C-alpha positions as CSV (number, residue, x, y, z in Angstrom):
1,M,-9.5,-5.3,-16.7
2,Q,-11.6,-5.3,-13.5
3,S,-11.7,-8.4,-11.3
4,T,-15.0,-9.9,-10.2
5,E,-14.6,-8.3,-6.8
6,D,-14.0,-4.8,-8.4
7,E,-17.1,-5.2,-10.5
8,L,-19.2,-6.3,-7.5
9,G,-18.1,-3.4,-5.5
10,D,-18.8,-1.0,-8.3
11,L,-22.3,-2.4,-8.9
12,V,-23.3,-2.1,-5.3
13,A,-21.8,1.4,-5.1
14,G,-23.8,2.4,-8.2
15,V,-20.7,3.5,-10.1
16,R,-22.2,2.5,-13.4
17,A,-25.2,4.0,-15.1
18,T,-27.7,4.3,-12.3
19,Q,-31.0,3.4,-14.0
20,Q,-29.9,0.3,-15.9
21,P,-31.8,-2.9,-15.0
22,R,-28.7,-4.3,-13.2
23,A,-28.5,-1.2,-10.9
24,L,-32.3,-1.4,-10.2
25,I,-32.1,-5.1,-9.3
26,V,-29.2,-4.4,-6.9
27,T,-31.4,-1.8,-5.3
28,V,-34.3,-4.2,-5.0
29,Y,-32.2,-6.9,-3.5
30,G,-30.5,-4.4,-1.1
31,L,-33.9,-3.1,0.1
32,Y,-36.1,-6.2,0.3
33,A,-34.3,-9.5,-0.2
34,R,-32.1,-9.6,2.9
35,E,-35.1,-9.5,5.3
36,V,-36.5,-12.7,3.7
37,G,-33.3,-14.7,3.6
38,G,-31.6,-12.9,0.8
39,W,-33.7,-14.7,-1.9
40,L,-36.4,-13.6,-4.4
41,S,-38.3,-15.8,-6.8
42,V,-37.9,-15.1,-10.5
43,S,-41.6,-14.3,-10.8
44,V,-41.6,-11.8,-8.0
45,L,-38.5,-10.1,-9.4
46,I,-40.1,-9.9,-12.9
47,R,-43.2,-8.4,-11.4
48,L,-41.4,-5.8,-9.4
49,M,-39.1,-4.8,-12.3
50,A,-42.2,-4.5,-14.6
51,E,-43.4,-1.8,-12.2
52,L,-40.1,-0.1,-12.8
53,G,-40.7,-0.2,-16.6
54,V,-38.2,-3.1,-17.3
55,D,-39.4,-5.9,-19.5
56,Q,-38.9,-9.6,-18.9
57,P,-36.0,-10.2,-21.4
58,A,-34.1,-7.2,-19.9
59,V,-34.6,-8.6,-16.4
60,R,-33.3,-12.1,-17.3
61,S,-30.3,-10.6,-19.1
62,A,-29.5,-8.4,-16.1
63,I,-29.8,-11.4,-13.7
64,S,-27.5,-13.4,-15.9
65,R,-24.8,-10.7,-15.7
66,L,-25.2,-10.3,-11.9
67,K,-24.8,-14.0,-11.5
68,R,-21.6,-14.0,-13.6
69,R,-20.3,-11.1,-11.5
70,G,-20.8,-12.9,-8.2
71,L,-23.8,-11.0,-6.7
72,L,-26.5,-13.5,-7.2
73,E,-26.7,-17.3,-7.1
74,P,-29.5,-19.5,-8.5
75,E,-31.5,-21.3,-5.9
76,R,-34.8,-23.0,-5.7
77,R,-37.0,-22.7,-2.6
78,N,-40.3,-24.5,-2.1
79,R,-39.8,-25.7,-5.7
80,L,-39.8,-22.0,-6.9
81,A,-36.9,-20.8,-9.2
82,G,-35.2,-17.8,-7.8
83,Y,-31.9,-16.1,-7.0
84,A,-30.2,-15.5,-3.7
85,L,-27.5,-13.0,-2.7
86,S,-24.0,-14.6,-2.7
87,P,-22.1,-14.3,0.6
88,S,-19.8,-11.6,-0.9
89,G,-22.8,-9.8,-2.3
90,R,-24.5,-9.7,1.1
91,E,-21.3,-8.5,2.8
92,V,-20.9,-5.6,0.4
93,L,-24.6,-4.7,0.7
94,D,-24.4,-4.8,4.5
95,E,-21.3,-2.5,4.5
96,G,-23.0,-0.2,2.0
97,D,-26.0,0.4,4.3
98,Q,-24.0,2.6,6.7
99,R,-22.5,4.6,3.8
100,I,-25.8,5.1,1.9
101,F,-28.3,5.7,4.7
102,H,-26.1,7.1,7.5
103,H,-23.4,9.1,5.6
104,R,-21.9,11.6,8.0
105,A,-19.7,14.6,7.7
106,A,-16.3,14.6,9.3
107,S,-15.1,16.8,12.2
108,L,-12.2,19.0,11.2
109,S,-10.7,18.5,14.7
110,A,-10.6,14.7,14.1
111,G,-7.8,15.1,11.4
112,W,-7.1,13.0,8.4
113,L,-6.3,9.5,7.3
114,L,-3.4,9.0,5.0
115,A,-2.9,5.9,2.8
116,V,0.7,5.7,1.5
117,F,1.2,2.8,-0.9
118,S,3.6,1.3,-3.4
119,V,2.7,-1.5,-5.8
120,P,5.3,-3.2,-8.0
121,E,5.0,-2.6,-11.7
122,S,4.7,-6.4,-12.1
123,E,1.4,-6.2,-10.2
124,R,-0.2,-3.5,-12.2
125,Q,-3.7,-5.0,-11.8
126,R,-3.4,-4.9,-8.0
127,R,-2.4,-1.2,-8.3
128,H,-5.6,-0.6,-10.3
129,T,-7.7,-2.5,-7.8
130,L,-6.1,-0.5,-4.9
131,R,-6.8,2.8,-6.5
132,S,-10.3,1.7,-7.3
133,R,-11.0,0.7,-3.7
134,L,-9.5,3.9,-2.3
135,T,-11.7,6.0,-4.6
136,W,-14.7,3.9,-3.7
137,L,-13.9,4.5,0.0
138,G,-13.8,8.3,-0.5
139,F,-10.1,9.0,-0.7
140,G,-8.7,11.9,-2.6
141,T,-5.2,12.1,-4.1
142,A,-2.8,14.4,-2.2
143,A,0.3,13.3,-4.2
144,P,1.4,10.2,-6.2
145,G,1.1,7.2,-3.8
146,V,-0.4,9.4,-1.1
147,W,-4.1,9.4,-0.7
148,V,-6.1,11.3,2.0
149,A,-9.5,10.9,3.6
150,P,-11.3,12.1,6.8
151,A,-10.0,10.2,9.8
152,H,-13.4,8.6,10.6
153,L,-13.0,6.4,7.5
154,Y,-10.2,4.4,9.2
155,E,-12.2,1.4,10.3
156,T,-14.0,1.0,6.9
157,T,-10.7,1.5,5.1
158,H,-8.9,-1.1,7.2
159,N,-11.6,-3.7,6.8
160,T,-11.9,-3.2,3.0
161,L,-8.2,-3.3,2.3
162,K,-7.9,-6.5,4.4
163,R,-10.9,-8.1,2.6
164,Y,-9.5,-7.4,-0.9
165,G,-6.0,-8.5,0.2
166,L,-4.5,-5.1,-0.4
167,D,-3.2,-4.3,3.1
168,H,0.3,-5.5,2.3
169,Y,0.8,-2.6,-0.1
170,V,-0.5,0.2,2.2
171,S,0.5,2.0,5.3
172,L,-2.2,4.0,7.1
173,F,-1.4,7.2,9.1
174,R,-3.5,9.7,11.1
175,A,-2.4,13.3,10.3
176,D,-3.2,17.0,10.8
177,Y,-3.0,19.6,8.1
178,L,-0.5,22.2,9.1
179,A,0.7,24.2,6.0
180,F,0.9,25.5,3.3
181,G,-2.2,27.2,1.8
182,E,-5.8,27.3,2.8
183,L,-7.3,23.8,3.4
184,S,-10.5,24.8,1.7
185,E,-8.4,25.4,-1.5
186,Q,-6.3,22.2,-1.1
187,I,-9.3,19.9,-1.0
188,E,-10.4,21.0,-4.4
189,T,-7.1,19.7,-5.8
190,W,-7.5,16.4,-3.8
191,W,-11.1,15.7,-4.8
192,D,-13.2,16.5,-7.9
193,L,-15.6,18.7,-5.9
194,A,-16.9,20.4,-9.0
195,G,-17.8,17.1,-10.6
196,L,-19.5,16.0,-7.4
197,Q,-21.5,19.3,-7.3
198,R,-22.8,18.5,-10.8
199,L,-23.8,15.0,-9.7
200,Y,-25.7,16.4,-6.7
201,A,-27.4,18.9,-8.9
202,D,-28.4,16.1,-11.3
203,F,-29.9,14.1,-8.3
204,I,-31.8,17.2,-7.1
205,A,-33.2,17.9,-10.6
206,E,-34.2,14.2,-11.1
207,C,-35.7,13.6,-7.6
208,R,-37.1,16.9,-6.3
209,P,-40.1,16.6,-8.7
210,I,-40.9,13.3,-7.1
211,L,-41.1,14.8,-3.7
212,L,-43.1,17.8,-4.9
213,K,-45.6,15.5,-6.6
214,W,-46.4,13.6,-3.4
215,R,-46.5,16.7,-1.3
216,A,-48.9,18.3,-3.8
217,R,-51.2,15.3,-3.6
218,A,-51.1,15.4,0.2
219,E,-52.2,19.0,0.2
220,V,-55.4,18.2,-1.7
221,G,-55.9,15.0,0.2
222,I,-55.6,12.5,-2.6
223,G,-53.0,10.0,-3.8
224,S,-51.0,9.3,-0.6
225,P,-48.0,6.9,-0.9
226,T,-49.9,4.5,1.4
227,G,-52.7,4.1,-1.0
228,N,-50.4,3.9,-4.1
229,G,-47.9,1.3,-3.1
230,A,-46.8,0.4,-6.6
231,E,-46.1,4.0,-7.5
232,A,-44.3,4.7,-4.2
233,F,-42.2,1.6,-4.8
234,A,-41.2,2.7,-8.2
235,D,-40.3,6.2,-7.1
236,W,-38.4,5.1,-4.1
237,V,-36.3,2.5,-5.9
238,R,-35.4,5.0,-8.7
239,A,-34.5,7.6,-6.1
240,L,-32.3,5.3,-4.1
241,T,-30.6,4.0,-7.2
242,A,-29.8,7.5,-8.3
243,W,-28.6,8.4,-4.8
244,R,-26.5,5.4,-3.7
245,R,-23.3,6.1,-5.6
246,L,-23.1,9.7,-4.2
247,P,-22.1,8.8,-0.7
248,Y,-19.3,6.6,-2.1
249,L,-17.9,9.5,-4.2
250,D,-18.4,12.0,-1.4
251,P,-15.9,11.5,1.5
252,G,-18.0,13.5,3.9
253,L,-15.6,16.4,4.3
254,P,-16.0,18.8,7.3
255,R,-18.7,21.4,6.5
256,E,-16.6,24.4,7.4
257,I,-14.2,23.8,4.5
258,L,-16.7,22.9,1.8
259,P,-17.9,25.5,-0.8
260,A,-20.6,27.9,0.5
261,N,-23.0,26.7,-2.1
262,W,-22.4,23.0,-1.4
263,K,-25.3,21.0,-3.0
264,G,-24.6,17.9,-1.1
265,T,-26.5,19.2,1.9
266,A,-29.7,19.9,0.0
267,A,-29.4,16.6,-1.9
268,A,-29.0,14.6,1.4
269,A,-32.1,16.4,2.9
270,L,-34.1,15.6,-0.3
271,F,-33.0,11.9,-0.1
272,H,-34.1,11.5,3.5
273,D,-37.4,13.3,2.9
274,L,-38.1,10.8,0.1
275,Q,-37.1,8.0,2.4
276,D,-39.4,9.2,5.1
277,M,-42.3,9.5,2.7
278,L,-41.9,6.5,0.4
279,S,-39.9,3.7,2.1
280,E,-42.6,2.3,4.3
281,P,-45.4,2.1,1.7
282,A,-43.0,0.7,-0.8
283,H,-41.9,-1.9,1.7
284,D,-45.5,-2.9,2.4
285,H,-46.2,-3.2,-1.4
286,V,-43.3,-5.5,-1.9
287,R,-44.2,-7.6,1.2
288,A,-47.7,-8.0,-0.2
289,I,-46.5,-9.1,-3.6
290,T,-44.0,-11.5,-2.0
291,A,-46.6,-13.1,0.2
292,D,-49.1,-13.3,-2.7
293,R,-46.7,-14.9,-5.1
294,V,-45.5,-17.5,-2.6
295,T,-49.1,-18.6,-1.9
296,S,-50.3,-18.5,-5.5
297,E,-47.4,-20.1,-7.3
298,P,-47.9,-23.8,-8.3
299,Q,-46.2,-26.1,-5.8
């Protein structure tokens, strides 16, 4: 059974079904709440979620679950009911920004990071947590108790293992691959690249029509994202929610050892095109709603 910290990390990494109300709320808080003190009123959240097609009972149920799992905390501001990010929730979201928005490919010359661990049978839950965190960080399994990742993940790995109290079970090493076999073949046994390819293909199939829709409108001079803030907001939140788990599953392997038809490159380009097109008008839309609700709510 997962601990609260495991569940919080999985929610923020989008490990679960990506378009559930909980996942959409995590995206909304990650995008918009931190710049206004980490808090949103209940009325604003219900309004925004309605634009994503989520009704009020589903919103309240999702908030309740996120509160139980340690992401949100009830808080009143200016006599308005709302929810704020918990300290741990804010920390995980802050760490996730670099992974989600600035995911980078490793250099083959930089080598590898090895995590060698041993957890007593009496601490089986800690073993599960450790494996979960290493997977979440992007590690693949080279052998039982020996996990491998690109070397540039060292700092993130070190900090995460310390934060979860898992550092006592693990030794970290830098390494070079010397022999035997082609490295491009070995990585397919260490990571589920075929499964990741399918996830990237799903993202492209789901989100490319969004980009094409807005580009087609731009060609005929109608329906720009700036003039359709609510639609831009809905499309951007759904796209980011679909995307955000992929950088956690993808370790950012060196390009020269990836399959020739690697879909991660096209998926990342699509995501950043959507970000460039939709993020600013979506942000302006949310800011207008937030300002309007604060001034119009009964005090």
